[in-house]
C-alpha positions in Angstrom: -13.1 -6.6 -4.5 -14.9 -9.3 -2.4 -17.1 -6.5 -0.8 -18.0 -2.9 -1.7 -16.9 -0.3 0.9 -20.6 0.0 1.8 -20.7 -3.7 2.5 -17.5 -3.5 4.6 -19.1 -0.9 6.8 -22.2 -3.0 7.2 -20.2 -6.0 8.1 -18.3 -3.9 10.8 -21.5 -2.7 12.1 -22.6 -6.4 12.3 -19.6 -7.4 14.3 -17.9 -9.3 11.5 -14.5 -8.0 12.2 -12.6 -11.2 11.2 -14.4 -11.5 7.9 -13.7 -7.8 7.2 -9.9 -8.3 7.9 -9.7 -11.5 6.0 -11.3 -9.7 3.0 -9.3 -8.6 0.0 -11.3 -5.3 -0.2 -8.8 -3.1 1.7 -6.0 -4.4 -0.4 -7.8 -3.6 -3.7 -8.2 0.0 -2.8 -5.7 2.1 -5.0 -5.8 5.1 -2.6 -7.1 7.5 -5.3 -9.4 9.2 -2.7 -12.2 9.2 -5.4 -14.6 7.5 -3.0 -13.7 9.8 -0.2 -14.4 12.9 -2.3 -17.7 11.5 -3.5 -19.0 10.1 -0.2 -22.2 11.9 0.7 -21.6 11.0 4.4 -18.1 12.4 4.2 -16.5 9.2 5.3 -12.8 9.1 4.8 -13.1 5.7 3.1 -9.4 5.5 1.9 -8.1 6.2 5.4 -10.5 3.4 6.8 -9.0 1.0 4.2 -5.4 1.8 5.4 -6.5 1.2 8.9 -8.1 -2.1 7.9 -4.9 -3.1 6.3 -2.8 -2.4 9.3 -5.3 -4.1 11.6 -5.3 -7.2 9.3 -1.5 -7.4 9.4 -1.4 -6.9 13.2 -4.1 -9.6 13.7 -2.3 -12.0 11.4 -5.5 -12.3 9.2 -4.2 -11.4 5.9 -5.1 -14.2 3.5 -3.2 -13.3 0.4 0.3 -12.1 1.4 1.1 -10.6 -2.0 -0.7 -7.4 -1.5 0.3 -6.9 2.2 3.9 -7.6 1.1 3.8 -5.1 -1.7 2.4 -2.5 0.8 5.2 -3.3 3.3 7.9 -2.9 0.6 6.4 0.5 -0.6 6.3 1.7 2.9 10.1 0.7 3.3 10.9 2.8 0.5 9.0 5.8 1.6 10.4 5.6 5.0 14.0 5.4 3.8 14.0 7.5 0.8 11.0 9.6 1.1 9.5 8.3 -2.1 8.7 5.2 -4.1 11.4 3.5 -6.0 9.5 1.7 -8.7 12.4 -0.5 -10.0 13.4 -1.6 -6.4 9.7 -2.0 -5.6 8.9 -4.1 -8.5 12.1 -6.1 -8.3 11.8 -6.9 -4.6 8.3 -7.7 -4.8 8.3 -9.9 -7.8 11.5 -11.9 -6.7 9.9 -12.3 -3.2 6.8 -13.9 -4.9 8.0 -16.6 -7.3 4.6 -16.7 -9.0 5.2 -13.2 -10.1 8.9 -13.4 -11.0 8.1 -14.8 -14.3 6.5 -11.4 -15.2 9.9 -9.4 -14.9 11.1 -10.1 -18.5 7.8 -8.9 -19.9 7.9 -5.8 -17.8 11.5 -4.9 -18.8 10.5 -3.0 -22.0 8.0 -0.8 -20.1 10.5 -0.1 -17.4 13.2 0.9 -19.9 10.7 3.1 -21.7 9.7 4.8 -18.4 13.3 5.2 -17.4 14.2 6.9 -20.7 11.1 9.2 -20.5 11.9 10.0 -16.9 8.6 8.6 -15.8 10.3 6.4 -13.2 12.8 6.9 -10.4 16.5 6.7 -11.5 19.0 4.3 -10.3 20.1 4.3 -7.6 17.3 5.8 -5.6 17.8 9.2 -4.3 16.6 10.5 -0.9 14.5 13.5 -0.6 15.8 16.6 0.9 14.5 16.7 4.5 14.5 12.9 5.0 15.3 13.5 8.8 12.2 15.7 9.0 10.1 13.0 7.3 11.5 10.3 9.6 10.5 12.4 12.6 7.0 12.9 11.3 6.6 9.2 10.5 7.9 8.4 14.0 5.6 10.8 15.7 2.6 9.4 13.7 3.5 5.8 14.8 3.7 6.9 18.4 0.3 8.5 18.1 -1.1 5.6 16.4 0.2 3.2 19.1 -1.3 5.5 21.9 
């Protein structure tokens, strides 16, 4: 991370919006919510990082497109299937970024092992039950976000 979450908040208070949105910090957040649970000020840091990612994309200030592209591909699978689809996610993402595509042969044994142990979604991806309800929820969330 270029900046700690504490530094990001200080930068925002100082009016350094563009520097924050160009930072890689939100993209390095793994969304584990550990920081949110431990925050003595009860700040929902993970949610702030998601918001900063969206703001950076909308403002066209994403410096390194790899992380934001990964995020977009992940969201695509969740919106269309209700879950992540690891093989598709890794395949699409790595093929879209030639500098990463060389890793695919090295990742194959791990992927096969995860498939065999059922630690990864099967082929082809299966939609969750209630995908219509999920799509309605996501549509409403986007409407509320836009408002």
